[in-house]
C-alpha positions as CSV (number, residue, x, y, z in Angstrom):
1,X,119.7,101.6,107.6
2,X,118.8,103.3,110.9
3,X,121.6,103.3,113.4
4,X,120.9,101.5,116.7
5,X,122.6,104.3,118.4
6,X,119.7,106.6,117.5
7,X,117.3,104.3,119.4
8,X,119.7,104.1,122.3
9,X,120.1,107.9,122.3
10,X,116.4,108.5,122.3
11,X,115.1,105.7,124.5
12,X,117.9,105.6,127.1
13,X,119.2,109.1,127.0
14,X,116.0,111.0,126.1
15,X,117.6,112.8,123.1
16,X,115.0,114.9,121.2
17,X,117.4,115.2,118.3
18,X,117.6,111.4,118.0
19,X,113.8,111.2,118.1
20,X,113.4,113.8,115.4
21,X,116.0,111.9,113.3
22,X,114.1,108.7,113.7
23,X,110.9,110.3,112.6
24,X,112.5,111.9,109.5
25,X,114.1,108.5,108.7
26,X,110.8,106.7,108.6
27,X,108.6,109.3,106.9
28,X,109.3,107.3,103.7
29,X,107.4,104.4,105.3
30,X,104.4,106.7,105.9
31,X,104.4,107.8,102.3
32,X,104.5,104.2,101.0
33,X,101.6,103.2,103.2
34,X,99.6,106.4,102.4
35,X,100.3,105.8,98.7
36,X,98.9,102.3,98.8
37,X,95.8,103.4,100.7
38,X,95.3,106.3,98.3
39,X,95.3,103.9,95.4
40,X,93.0,101.5,97.2
41,X,90.5,104.2,97.9
42,X,90.7,105.4,94.3
43,X,91.7,108.9,95.2
44,X,88.5,109.6,97.1
45,X,90.5,111.0,100.0
46,X,93.5,113.4,99.8
47,X,96.9,111.8,99.7
48,X,98.3,114.7,101.8
49,X,95.7,114.0,104.4
50,X,96.6,110.3,104.5
51,X,100.3,111.2,105.0
52,X,99.3,113.6,107.8
53,X,97.3,110.9,109.6
54,X,100.2,108.5,109.0
55,X,102.7,110.9,110.6
56,X,100.6,110.9,113.7
57,X,100.9,107.1,113.8
58,X,104.6,107.3,113.1
59,X,105.2,109.6,116.1
60,X,103.1,107.3,118.3
61,X,105.0,104.3,117.1
62,X,108.5,105.8,117.7
63,X,107.4,106.8,121.2
64,X,106.1,103.4,122.1
65,X,108.6,101.1,120.3
66,X,110.8,99.1,122.5
67,X,114.2,98.8,120.8
68,X,115.2,95.9,123.0
69,X,112.5,93.7,121.6
70,X,113.2,91.3,118.7
71,X,110.8,93.1,116.4
72,X,111.9,95.3,113.6
73,X,110.5,98.8,113.8
74,X,109.3,98.7,110.2
75,X,107.0,95.8,111.1
76,X,105.7,97.5,114.3
77,X,105.5,100.9,112.6
78,X,103.6,99.6,109.6
79,X,100.8,98.3,111.8
80,X,100.7,101.5,113.9
81,X,100.8,103.9,110.9
82,X,98.2,102.0,108.9
83,X,96.0,101.8,112.0
84,X,96.3,105.5,112.7
85,X,95.3,106.4,109.2
86,X,92.2,104.2,109.3
87,X,91.3,105.5,112.8
88,X,91.4,109.1,111.5
89,X,89.3,108.2,108.4
90,X,86.8,106.6,110.8
91,X,86.8,109.7,113.0
92,X,86.2,112.2,110.2
93,X,83.4,110.0,108.8
94,X,84.6,110.6,105.2
95,X,82.2,108.2,103.5
96,X,78.7,109.6,103.0
97,X,76.1,108.1,105.2
98,X,74.0,107.2,102.2
99,X,76.8,105.0,100.9
100,X,77.3,103.3,104.3
101,X,73.6,102.7,104.6
102,X,73.5,101.1,101.1
103,X,76.5,99.0,101.9
104,X,75.1,97.7,105.1
105,X,71.8,96.7,103.3
106,X,74.0,94.9,100.7
107,X,75.9,93.1,103.5
108,X,72.6,91.9,105.1
109,X,71.3,90.6,101.7
110,X,74.5,88.6,101.1
111,X,74.5,87.2,104.6
112,X,70.9,86.1,104.3
113,X,71.6,84.3,101.1
114,X,74.8,82.8,102.5
115,X,72.8,81.3,105.4
116,X,70.6,79.5,103.0
117,X,72.8,78.8,100.0
118,X,76.3,78.8,101.4
119,X,79.0,79.5,98.7
120,X,76.6,78.9,95.8
121,X,75.0,82.4,95.8
122,X,75.1,84.1,92.4
123,X,75.0,87.6,91.0
124,X,71.4,87.0,89.9
125,X,70.3,85.8,93.3
126,X,71.7,88.9,95.0
127,X,70.2,91.2,92.4
128,X,66.8,89.6,92.9
129,X,67.1,89.7,96.6
130,X,67.6,93.5,96.4
131,X,65.0,94.0,93.7
132,X,67.6,95.1,91.1
133,X,68.0,94.3,87.5
134,X,71.5,93.0,86.8
135,X,72.5,96.3,85.2
136,X,71.2,98.3,88.2
137,X,72.9,95.9,90.6
138,X,76.3,96.3,88.9
139,X,75.9,100.1,89.0
140,X,75.0,99.8,92.7
141,X,78.2,97.8,93.4
142,X,80.4,100.5,91.8
143,X,78.6,103.1,94.0
144,X,79.5,101.3,97.2
145,X,82.9,100.0,96.1
146,X,84.9,102.6,98.0
147,X,83.3,101.8,101.3
148,X,83.6,98.0,100.8
149,X,87.4,98.3,100.6
150,X,87.6,100.6,103.6
151,X,85.3,98.5,105.7
152,X,87.5,95.4,105.2
153,X,90.6,97.5,106.2
154,X,88.7,98.7,109.2
155,X,87.7,95.1,110.2
156,X,91.3,93.9,110.2
157,X,92.6,97.0,111.9
158,X,90.1,96.4,114.7
159,X,91.2,92.7,114.9
160,X,94.8,93.6,115.8
161,X,95.1,94.5,119.4
162,X,98.1,95.5,121.4
163,X,98.8,94.8,125.0
164,X,98.3,98.0,127.0
165,X,101.5,97.7,128.8
166,X,103.9,96.6,126.1
167,X,102.1,97.6,122.9
168,X,103.1,94.3,121.3
169,X,101.0,91.5,119.9
170,X,104.0,89.3,119.4
171,X,104.6,88.6,123.0
172,X,101.0,88.0,124.1
173,X,100.1,84.3,123.6
174,X,96.3,84.9,123.6
175,X,96.6,87.7,121.1
176,X,99.0,85.7,118.9
177,X,96.4,82.9,118.9
178,X,93.7,85.4,117.9
179,X,95.8,86.5,115.0
180,X,96.5,82.9,113.9
181,X,92.8,82.1,114.1
182,X,92.0,85.2,112.0
183,X,94.5,84.2,109.4
184,X,93.2,80.6,109.4
185,X,89.6,81.8,109.0
186,X,90.5,84.2,106.2
187,X,92.4,81.5,104.3
188,X,89.5,79.2,104.5
189,X,87.1,81.9,103.3
190,X,89.4,82.7,100.4
191,X,89.5,79.0,99.5
192,X,85.7,79.1,98.9
193,X,86.1,81.7,96.1
194,X,86.3,80.7,92.4
195,X,89.4,81.0,90.4
196,X,88.8,84.5,89.0
197,X,87.9,85.8,92.5
198,X,91.0,84.4,94.0
199,X,93.0,85.9,91.2
200,X,91.6,89.4,91.9
201,X,92.5,89.0,95.6
202,X,96.0,88.0,94.7
203,X,96.6,90.8,92.2
204,X,95.0,93.5,94.4
205,X,96.2,92.6,97.9
206,X,99.5,90.8,97.3
207,X,100.8,92.2,94.0
208,X,99.2,95.5,94.9
209,X,98.1,96.3,91.4
210,X,95.6,99.0,90.5
211,X,92.3,98.2,88.7
212,X,93.8,99.6,85.5
213,X,96.9,97.4,85.8
214,X,94.6,94.4,86.5
215,X,92.6,94.9,83.3
216,X,95.6,93.8,81.2
217,X,95.8,90.5,83.1
218,X,92.2,89.7,83.6
219,X,90.9,91.1,80.2
220,X,87.9,92.8,81.8
221,X,87.1,96.4,82.4
222,X,88.1,98.5,85.5
223,X,84.4,98.9,86.2
224,X,83.8,95.1,86.2
225,X,86.8,94.5,88.4
226,X,85.5,97.0,90.9
227,X,82.1,95.3,90.9
228,X,83.6,91.8,91.4
229,X,86.0,93.1,94.1
230,X,83.0,94.5,96.1
231,X,81.2,91.2,95.8
232,X,84.3,89.3,97.0
233,X,84.8,91.6,100.0
234,X,81.2,91.2,101.2
235,X,81.4,87.4,100.7
236,X,84.6,87.2,102.8
237,X,83.2,89.5,105.5
238,X,80.1,87.5,105.7
239,X,82.1,84.3,106.4
240,X,84.4,86.0,108.9
241,X,81.5,87.5,110.8
């Protein structure tokens, strides 16, 4: 547990040694967040790069954290570190343009179908809309799966705003309301999924299992889980949009 004295020494006395000690103390948090994102993106971006981006977020969080507020640094730091990593990934444009273009075309197709058929759209309907056979459609989903996961992360990262002066969402009533509304809308969107889709969301985002670990529970292949996950994300994004 980090001593409160370190925060006092840094924030009130300007001690560089205390600041360095705080950064060293929370590097483990960066590694945890980077590891989770590395797994989520199926190793398509370097783990060391993710840690490096996270360190930038950690330093920023340590500098802006107000130790007098009733918010734990791990809570505040988690948002800052994760946001910094996603911001850096966006800046380096790590996903090929061709994949992003295909993903956006897929999003449009799903939204069009949702506007007419609501929650009743099927795999066959989407495949026909995009002029794919079922086999080609499933192969297409695997191709765009990495960007689908990243795009959802980016959407939520962009939805969390900090007050310019205090850098806290917790003490801004209008921002707290935005956050509650986002959670409410997401919960309602998840409720429209079928049982298997809800299970995938639960295992991937809450239990934080890998596709390989999920195969033992769902009794389907990693490839099929990836395909279904991509479909789920685009359905949810369509509803949130």
